[in-house]
TIRO-2110 file (N, C-alpha, C; in Angstrom, 1 decimal):
// TIRO-2110
88.2, 124.4, 83.4, N, 1, A
89.1, 124.3, 84.5, CA, 1, A
88.3, 123.5, 85.6, C, 1, A
89.1, 122.7, 86.4, N, 2, A
88.5, 121.9, 87.4, CA, 2, A
88.6, 122.6, 88.7, C, 2, A
88.3, 121.9, 89.8, N, 3, A
88.2, 122.4, 91.1, CA, 3, A
89.6, 122.9, 91.6, C, 3, A
90.7, 122.2, 91.1, N, 4, A
92.0, 122.5, 91.5, CA, 4, A
92.4, 124.0, 91.2, C, 4, A
91.7, 124.5, 90.2, N, 5, A
92.0, 125.9, 89.9, CA, 5, A
91.4, 126.9, 90.9, C, 5, A
90.5, 126.5, 91.7, N, 6, A
89.9, 127.4, 92.7, CA, 6, A
90.7, 127.5, 94.0, C, 6, A
91.6, 126.6, 94.2, N, 7, A
92.4, 126.5, 95.4, CA, 7, A
93.8, 127.2, 95.2, C, 7, A
94.4, 128.0, 96.1, N, 8, A
95.8, 128.4, 96.0, CA, 8, A
96.7, 127.2, 96.1, C, 8, A
97.8, 127.2, 95.4, N, 9, A
98.7, 126.1, 95.5, CA, 9, A
99.4, 126.0, 96.8, C, 9, A
99.5, 124.8, 97.4, N, 10, A
100.3, 124.7, 98.6, CA, 10, A
101.4, 123.7, 98.3, C, 10, A
102.7, 124.2, 98.5, N, 11, A
103.8, 123.3, 98.1, CA, 11, A
104.3, 122.4, 99.1, C, 11, A
104.2, 122.8, 100.4, N, 12, A
104.7, 122.1, 101.6, CA, 12, A
103.7, 122.0, 102.7, C, 12, A
103.6, 120.8, 103.3, N, 13, A
102.7, 120.7, 104.4, CA, 13, A
103.2, 121.5, 105.6, C, 13, A
102.4, 122.3, 106.2, N, 14, A
102.9, 123.1, 107.3, CA, 14, A
103.0, 122.2, 108.6, C, 14, A
102.4, 121.0, 108.6, N, 15, A
102.5, 120.1, 109.8, CA, 15, A
103.8, 119.3, 109.8, C, 15, A
104.1, 118.7, 108.6, N, 16, A
105.3, 117.8, 108.6, CA, 16, A
106.4, 118.2, 107.6, C, 16, A
106.1, 119.2, 106.8, N, 17, A
107.2, 119.6, 105.8, CA, 17, A
107.2, 118.8, 104.5, C, 17, A
106.3, 117.8, 104.3, N, 18, A
106.3, 117.0, 103.2, CA, 18, A
105.8, 117.8, 101.9, C, 18, A
106.3, 117.4, 100.8, N, 19, A
106.0, 118.1, 99.5, CA, 19, A
104.9, 117.4, 98.7, C, 19, A
104.4, 116.3, 99.2, N, 20, A
103.3, 115.6, 98.5, CA, 20, A
101.9, 116.1, 98.9, C, 20, A
101.6, 117.3, 98.4, N, 21, A
100.4, 117.9, 98.8, CA, 21, A
99.4, 117.6, 97.5, C, 21, A
98.2, 117.3, 97.9, N, 22, A
97.2, 117.0, 96.9, CA, 22, A
95.9, 117.6, 97.2, C, 22, A
95.2, 117.9, 96.1, N, 23, A
93.8, 118.4, 96.3, CA, 23, A
92.9, 117.3, 96.2, C, 23, A
92.0, 117.2, 97.2, N, 24, A
91.1, 116.1, 97.3, CA, 24, A
89.7, 116.8, 97.3, C, 24, A
88.7, 116.0, 96.8, N, 25, A
87.3, 116.4, 96.8, CA, 25, A
86.7, 115.5, 97.8, C, 25, A
86.3, 116.1, 99.0, N, 26, A
85.7, 115.3, 100.0, CA, 26, A
84.3, 115.9, 100.3, C, 26, A
83.3, 115.1, 100.2, N, 27, A
81.9, 115.5, 100.4, CA, 27, A
81.6, 116.8, 99.5, C, 27, A
82.1, 116.7, 98.3, N, 28, A
81.9, 117.9, 97.4, CA, 28, A
82.7, 119.1, 97.7, C, 28, A
83.6, 119.1, 98.5, N, 29, A
84.4, 120.2, 98.9, CA, 29, A
85.9, 119.9, 98.6, C, 29, A
86.6, 120.9, 97.9, N, 30, A
88.0, 120.7, 97.6, CA, 30, A
88.8, 121.3, 98.6, C, 30, A
89.7, 120.4, 99.2, N, 31, A
90.7, 120.8, 100.3, CA, 31, A
92.1, 120.2, 99.8, C, 31, A
93.1, 120.8, 100.4, N, 32, A
94.5, 120.2, 100.2, CA, 32, A
94.6, 119.2, 101.4, C, 32, A
95.3, 118.1, 100.9, N, 33, A
95.6, 117.1, 101.9, CA, 33, A
97.1, 116.6, 101.8, C, 33, A
97.8, 116.4, 102.9, N, 34, A
99.2, 115.9, 102.8, CA, 34, A
99.2, 114.4, 102.6, C, 34, A
100.0, 114.0, 101.6, N, 35, A
100.1, 112.5, 101.3, CA, 35, A
100.9, 111.7, 102.3, C, 35, A
101.6, 112.4, 103.3, N, 36, A
102.3, 111.8, 104.3, CA, 36, A
101.6, 111.6, 105.6, C, 36, A
101.2, 112.8, 106.2, N, 37, A
100.6, 112.8, 107.5, CA, 37, A
99.1, 113.0, 107.5, C, 37, A
98.5, 113.3, 106.3, N, 38, A
97.1, 113.3, 106.1, CA, 38, A
96.4, 114.6, 106.7, C, 38, A
97.3, 115.6, 107.1, N, 39, A
96.7, 116.9, 107.5, CA, 39, A
95.9, 117.5, 106.4, C, 39, A
95.0, 118.2, 106.7, N, 40, A
94.0, 118.9, 105.7, CA, 40, A
94.2, 120.5, 105.8, C, 40, A
94.1, 121.1, 104.7, N, 41, A
94.2, 122.6, 104.8, CA, 41, A
93.3, 123.1, 103.7, C, 41, A
93.1, 124.4, 103.7, N, 42, A
92.3, 125.1, 102.8, CA, 42, A
91.3, 126.1, 103.5, C, 42, A
90.2, 126.2, 102.9, N, 43, A
89.1, 127.1, 103.5, CA, 43, A
88.8, 126.5, 104.9, C, 43, A
88.9, 127.3, 105.9, N, 44, A
88.7, 126.7, 107.3, CA, 44, A
87.3, 126.1, 107.5, C, 44, A
86.3, 126.8, 107.0, N, 45, A
85.0, 126.2, 107.1, CA, 45, A
84.8, 124.9, 106.4, C, 45, A
85.4, 124.8, 105.2, N, 46, A
85.4, 123.6, 104.5, CA, 46, A
86.1, 122.4, 105.1, C, 46, A
87.3, 122.7, 105.7, N, 47, A
88.0, 121.7, 106.4, CA, 47, A
87.3, 121.2, 107.7, C, 47, A
86.7, 122.2, 108.5, N, 48, A
85.9, 121.8, 109.6, CA, 48, A
84.7, 121.0, 109.3, C, 48, A
84.0, 121.4, 108.2, N, 49, A
82.9, 120.6, 107.7, CA, 49, A
83.2, 119.2, 107.3, C, 49, A
84.3, 119.0, 106.8, N, 50, A
84.8, 117.7, 106.4, CA, 50, A
85.1, 116.9, 107.6, C, 50, A
85.7, 117.5, 108.6, N, 51, A
86.1, 116.8, 109.8, CA, 51, A
84.8, 116.4, 110.6, C, 51, A
83.9, 117.4, 110.6, N, 52, A
82.6, 117.1, 111.4, CA, 52, A
81.8, 115.9, 110.7, C, 52, A
81.9, 116.0, 109.4, N, 53, A
81.1, 114.9, 108.7, CA, 53, A
81.8, 113.5, 108.9, C, 53, A
83.1, 113.4, 109.0, N, 54, A
83.8, 112.2, 109.2, CA, 54, A
83.6, 111.7, 110.7, C, 54, A
83.5, 112.7, 111.6, N, 55, A
83.3, 112.3, 113.0, CA, 55, A
81.9, 111.8, 113.1, C, 55, A
80.9, 112.4, 112.4, N, 56, A
79.5, 111.9, 112.5, CA, 56, A
79.5, 110.4, 112.0, C, 56, A
80.1, 110.2, 110.9, N, 57, A
80.1, 108.9, 110.3, CA, 57, A
80.8, 107.9, 111.3, C, 57, A
81.9, 108.3, 112.0, N, 58, A
82.5, 107.4, 112.9, CA, 58, A
81.5, 107.1, 114.1, C, 58, A
80.7, 108.0, 114.5, N, 59, A
79.8, 107.8, 115.6, CA, 59, A
78.4, 107.2, 115.2, C, 59, A
78.4, 106.9, 113.9, N, 60, A
77.1, 106.3, 113.4, CA, 60, A
76.0, 107.1, 113.1, C, 60, A
76.2, 108.5, 112.9, N, 61, A
75.2, 109.5, 112.7, CA, 61, A
75.4, 110.0, 111.2, C, 61, A
74.3, 110.2, 110.6, N, 62, A
74.3, 110.7, 109.1, CA, 62, A
74.9, 112.1, 109.2, C, 62, A
75.9, 112.4, 108.4, N, 63, A
76.6, 113.7, 108.5, CA, 63, A
75.7, 114.9, 108.2, C, 63, A
74.6, 114.7, 107.5, N, 64, A
73.7, 115.8, 107.2, CA, 64, A
72.8, 116.3, 108.4, C, 64, A
72.8, 115.4, 109.4, N, 65, A
72.0, 115.8, 110.6, CA, 65, A
72.9, 116.6, 111.5, C, 65, A
72.3, 117.8, 111.9, N, 66, A
73.1, 118.7, 112.7, CA, 66, A
72.2, 119.1, 113.9, C, 66, A
72.9, 119.4, 115.0, N, 67, A
72.1, 119.7, 116.2, CA, 67, A
72.0, 121.2, 116.4, C, 67, A
END
């Protein structure tokens, strides 16, 4: 079984109501992502870690460096 078996199924995006929900592996973490609006759902800590890593990259800082 793959990582998709570890996440509960999400049928509809809570943000926009779209039905195109996908499981994405981002930085080694499995999260749900809406195919329309891009909203991310799943384990709160995992979603926050992915958002923090993306913000670090946008600011030119390596994501593994934490203050």
